[in-house]
N, C-alpha and C positions, 0 to 999 in steps of 0.2 A: 320903144314898146313895152307896156309894162310885163315881168314875169312873175307869175304866180308861185309862190314856191311850196315846199313842205313844211309843216310846224311841227316841230321835234323837240321837247325835251325842254320847251318855251319859249322857242324861238324858231322863225322861219332860217329854211336852207334848202340850198340847194340839193343839198344830199350826192345822192351816186347817180342821181337822173342825168342822162344825157339827151332824150330827146324829148320835144314839148309838142303841144298841138294848140290850134286854135282857138280861141274864145270868142262867139260871134256875139254882136248884137243883132237881135233877134229882128229888132223895127228897121234897122238899115243894112242889115246884112253885111255891115262892115266889119272886121274883124278888130277887137279891141285888145287884147291880152294873149300872153301865151301861158300856157299851164304845164308846168314838169309833169314830165310820167315817171312816176316811182315802179319799181319791180324790189324782186325779192330783197336785194339788199337795204333798201329805204325802210320794207317792210319791218327786216330782222332789226334796224336802227331802232326806231321805234316800239317795238316790241322788248329791245333792252331797257330803253329809258324808263317803257312804262313798268317793266316788270320791278327794277331798281324802286320807282317811285311808290310802286304796290308795298314794301317793305315798311314803309313809314304811313302809307295813306290808309292803308288797312287795319293799323293801330289807332288810328286816331278816333277821337270822340265823335258819337253821333252829333253833339253840340257843336263842336270844328265845323264837321261838315255840313252840316244846312245851313248856319252862318253864310258858309261860302255860298250854298243856294241862292240865301233869301239878297246878299248881294250881288250875285249875280242876275238874277229875278229883275231888280232894279236898272242895273246896267241894261238890260235888254228893253224895259219900261223906254230911257233915258236914250237908246240908240236905235228905236226903231223906226226912225223915217230914214236913218242911212243904210240901215241893213235894208228897207223895204226899198229903196231906191236900187240899191246893190244887186238885189235879186229881178228886180224889175230890169236892170241893162242887162242883163246875161241869160236871165230867162222868158222874157218877153212880157209876162201877166203885168199886170196893172199895179201901180204902187197901192192903192187899198186892198187888192187882192193877196198883195204881197205882207202889209200891215197884218191882215187877216191868219194868215199862216205863221207870224211869229206870234201872234195873241193866245194863238191853239197851242204852240209848242209851249210858249211861257206857261200855260196851264196844269203842263205837265212839270215843269221846273217847279210850281205850288205845289205839287203833290209833293214834290221830293222834300221840299220843305217841311213838311208833315209827318216824316217818316220816324219820328220819336213814338208816335200811336200804333203804325202801321207794322214794325218791327217787334212791338212786344210780344215775349213769348208766353208761354204757359207755365201752370206751376199746382204739379198734384200733391198734396201733402198724406203722409202716411198709406201710401196706396197697398204696400205690406207692414208689418210692423219694422219701425224705426227706418224705413224706407221712403224718398221723396224722388220725384220724376219731373224733370223740365226742360222746354225745349226751347233753342235760339236758332238763327240762322246766321251763317257767316258770306263775306263776298267771295268770289270764285277767284281773282285776280286777274288777269290782263284780258279785256274782253274787245271786241271788234263791231263797227256798222259799216254796213256797204249800203248806200242810200242814192234815189232817185234823183234826176234832175229836177222833177215836178215838185218837189217840195223839199229845196235845199236847206232849209231854217228846219221847219215843221218837223220831219220824218226823222233829222237826227237828232232834235227835241225830242221827240219819242222815246230815244232810248238813250242818250247820255246822261242826261239828269238822274235819272234811276239808278243807271249802274254806276254814278261816280256817288253818289248819295250813300248808294249801300256799302262801299268802301274799295269797288274797285276800280280799276286804271281802264284806261278807252282808247280805241284807234279807230279815226273815223278815213274812212275812203271814200268820202263825195262825187257825184258823179263830175267827170271832166269836164262838162258840157257848161257850168255853170256853177264852178268852185268858191268863188272867194266868199260868198258866206262864211263857209265851215272857217277858213282864217280868220274873218272877223268875230265869231264866237268861240275862236279860241283865243283872240286877245281880251276879250271881255273877261273870259276865266281868268287868266294870268290876273288881270285888276280885279275881281272879284275874292284875291286873295286862296287861289287852287294852285297848288303846289306843282312845281316843273312837270311834266313827265306824267300828270295824272290825265289829262286830256292830250292827243296829239293826232294831227293828219297829214292823211300820205294820200296824194293826190297820185291819179294814174289810171290805166285800164284793166284789159283783163289780165296782165303779168302781177298788177299788185292785188287784183281779187284772187288768183289763185295762190300768190303768198301766203295769204290772211288765212284761207282756208286750208293751208296743209302744215303752217307752223307751229310746231310743237308746242310753243311757247302761249301759244293764243287759247282761251279755255273753254269762249264760245261766240258766236257772231251771230248776227241781226241785221237780216236782210230784208230788203221792200225794192216790186220790181215785177219785171214779167214772169209771168208762169214756167214756160221754158228755162227762165234764170233761176228761180227759186229754185226748183226742182236742181240743179244740177246743182246749186249751193250748198241744199239739204246735204243731197249725195254726198258730193266731196266733204263737206265739214263734219258730219255724223261717220264717213269713214274714217278721218282722222280724231275721232276721239272727243270730240267737238258737240256743246249743244247747241240747236239750232232755230234761232226762229227767222222762219222763211214765209214772206207777204206774198202772193202773188198776181196776177190779172184779176180784170174783173168786165162783165159785161152786167149793170146794173139797170133794171127797169122800176119803170114807175107805171102801177095800175091806176086807171082812172075810172071811177065810176058813174054810172047815170047821174045817180046821186049827189054828186062833188059840184061845189062850185070853181066851174070851170075858167072863170075869171081869175082863182086865186091858184086854182091846181097849175095852168097854165103859164101863168106868172113865175110860179119855184120851178116849172118843170124846164123855162128858158133859163134860168140862170142855173139850174142844175146842168142841165146840158152846155152850155155856152161858156159858162164862168171859167175863168182858168181855161181860155180854147181848147175845152174839154178834154185836157192834160192833166186828170186826175184819177186815183182807179175806183174813186167815191162816183166818179161824174153819172148823170143820169142820160145813158145811149140808147134806152128803149122806152118809148112810151106805149103801154100796151090800155089800149083804147076798149071799153067793153060795153056790146049793145048800143044804144043808140048814142052814146057819147061820143062815137068816132068823129063823124062829120062835123059838129060843133066842137071840138079840141080842136080838130086840123086845121078849121078855119082862124079859131084864137092865137092856135102857136104859130102860126104861118105870118100873122099881122106881130105878133112878140117878135120873130125872129127877124123879121125885115125893120124893126124897130131899133135893133142892138148894134149900140155904137162902137165900130171897130177901130182902133188907132193906136199910134203907141202908147206904151204901157204908162209912159210919165204925163202923159197929156190932162188937162180936165178935162171931166164927162168920158173918157172912154171907159166901155165897160167891158172891153175881147180886146187883148192883143195879139201879135201875130203867133206863130209855131217857133218851137224853140230851134231848129234849125232846117234848111232849104230843102234836104230829104224829107222830113219830117211834113210839111205844107206838098210837096209831091205826093207822098204814098195818100196823104188825107184826102186829095184833090181824086187823085184817081181811083179810091174807092168809092167817091160820088159816081163818077162816069161808069165805074164795074155793076151799081148799083141800079141803073138806070138800064143798063145793057140787060141786066137778070131781070127785069121786070115792074121796078121799085117805080114810083112816081115820083119825079123830083120835085115839089111843092117851093122850096127855097133852094138856090143853086147859090152855094157861095165861093164857085171856082172864079180864080180868073180877077179877084179881087188887088184893086191895085191904091194906095193910098196916097195922096199927094204930099210931095218931098220925101215919103218914104217908099218910089216904085219899086225897090230892092229889097225890101225888108219879107220877113216870109210869112206872107198876110194870105189869110184866107177867111170868108166870110162864114158864117152861120148855116149849113145846109138843111136841111127837112124834107125825110121822104116820106111818103104814103105807099101803103098796101105792101108793106114789108113783110116778108116769110120766112120761117125760119131756116129755110133751106139757103135762104140766099146769104154772100161773104159779108154783107153788109149787117147783116144779126148775127151771124157766127164769129165774126173778127174782134176784137176789142183793138177799133179805132184809134182811139187814142185822140180827137178830135174832135171839132165843134159841128159835129153832125148825129142827129137826133130823128133815128128810125121808128115807124109809126104801125106797130103791129095791130090787127084787129082780130078779137075775139068777140066771140057771144056771152058770158058768163064769167062770173070770178072763177070758179071752180076752173075752168079752161085755162085761165089767166096765171092760176095756181101751178097746175099742170107744165103749163109753157116754161115758166119759171125755175118749176122742179126738175125737170128734164135738160137744162141748161149747164155745162159744162162746170160755170162758176158761180160761186154762190156768196160776194162779199157782201153788197149792200142790197135792199130793194126798201121801195115806198108804195104807199096804197094812199089813195087822194077819195076821199068818203063820207057822208054826216052819217053811216050806219055802223055804230057800236060792236053788233053782232057780226058785220061783215068784217069789219077791223081783227075783230077776236079769232075769226075763222083763219082769216089772212095769218096771223101773226103766229099762228099753235101750230098751222098746218106747210107753210112757206119752209124750206130746206135753204134757207139763207142765214150769215151770220149777224148782219146787223139790219134791222128793219126799223124803216119811217110810217108813223101813221099822222099823211098829212104833212109831213116832213120829206122832203127830197135828198136830203145830202145826210144821212142819220152818221154823223162821225159820233161816238160816244166822246162823255168827256170825260177828262184824265183819268178819274177816279172810278172810271171803270175800264177794260180791257178793248181792244182794238183788232178784231181779225174775224176773216169771213167763215167759210164752208168750202168743202169739195176743192177744186183747182185755184181756188184763193187762198186759201193758207194752206201749205204743204210743212208736214209732219202736226205737231198740235198744241203750240207754242205762240198764244196772238201778243199782242205788244201793249205795253204802258198800262197801268192801275195793277189790280191784284195781280195780274199774269205777269207783269215787268220786274214786280217783286220777287215772285218765285224764279224768274228766269234768271237772273243773276246774284241768286243767293243759293247755300244748299244748309237742308237745317240738320242741327244735331239734338240727340236727345239722352238725356243726362240722368242716371239712376244712382241717387247717393245713400249712403248710409253712412251714420255719425254715431257709432256704440260708446258707450260709456268709457272711462276709463276702468282697465283690467274686467272689462263685461264681457263675458264669453258668448258667442251669438255661434249656434250650430251650425254645420256645413255639412250639405250632404251630396251625394254624387247622381241623384238623378235630376231629371231638368228643371230647373228652377220655377216655381211657382208662387202666386202670392197668397198668402195666406195669417 
């Protein structure tokens, strides 16, 4: 049985961990590895290694840092297949889907390769007689990331390339459900020339999280996960003087107007709802059918839901794999039953699915629920599974009001042929990321990712310009260089420019 260890100061280590936790293959239900569960002592060891590395890494040239990023980016390309299969084996998503998340994460590495332009400061000449002003940004020190199971490569890649390229050192606490991707990334960083101690991985559960949130040697914490945990992370870390990025949960709506191409809309909503088995914070979990679009949309969505090919993530032709754990499978299937009991129409029932040769896998098929209301649990809760709820409204304005009343505000989409409707929607909706005929509007790496309301705790989105701001702090320098023996009068009143 393989034991997955921490990665601290450039090499794998058991550290002080004495406990382990099983890592399962969701497609078979079989235990395939054990991961060590670290705590306070292992986090402290990683912080000391990262602190020592910061002394030299923070003084390295921007050229040296971006050269490492260029090399790391190339290794991600070369190892994409291996990394994708590792993710698929521990998470359950298809290998193609895993490759997709690696690609989106690699885009942030490419953004980090271009930090020479982004980090340029400003200079103002002669702001007062003989006085100039300029500014620049410096790294914080040791920073940490706490990341979820659903994107074991992409979400950490939204964090550490920018943190490292700006001169910080990084400690990653990945999900203990699919921990192996983090260790492979650590190996690739070492091959790319990153000095030991700059990137570290500490595996574990709540003990490791709490140690990160309270350790005095960690300057900032980035987190992606559920809203309750995001609130906890934000409260604990800020109370210990840290900067915090805390991205929470979501309930993403796709609105379909009667003028939309229903085949096009249904294609993309189906992929957005059932891709990665719905285990993503930008998944489409509610389709809002407006007016006359409803009956025809449900008909097309039913057909497409039944056509989704469910199977092991590494099998050719599979479009949707299993859920990550048995507990997740049971929770999602129970939610479908609750929806039916509360009055929803179960158009497609994915419960009880068995895959030949993988009868013990954590599979559930796509479920489609019609006549869902905003009072039902299937609407209010983030199910994080392959369940699409249909909500019927009469007008676009009613759809906007429904979405704005929802406590989450991560992503939303509108399917329409009307520019006026699209403009009205994007200006009036209270959501951070919006797609027009795009179901999963995850922005490119040179923009920042983050929602509104309970989907973002605090005010720090992730990657892009906000990522630069988060991992650095500014300095403003005012200078005067008087000529030799020149006397410059000084006053006791508050200084002004003249």
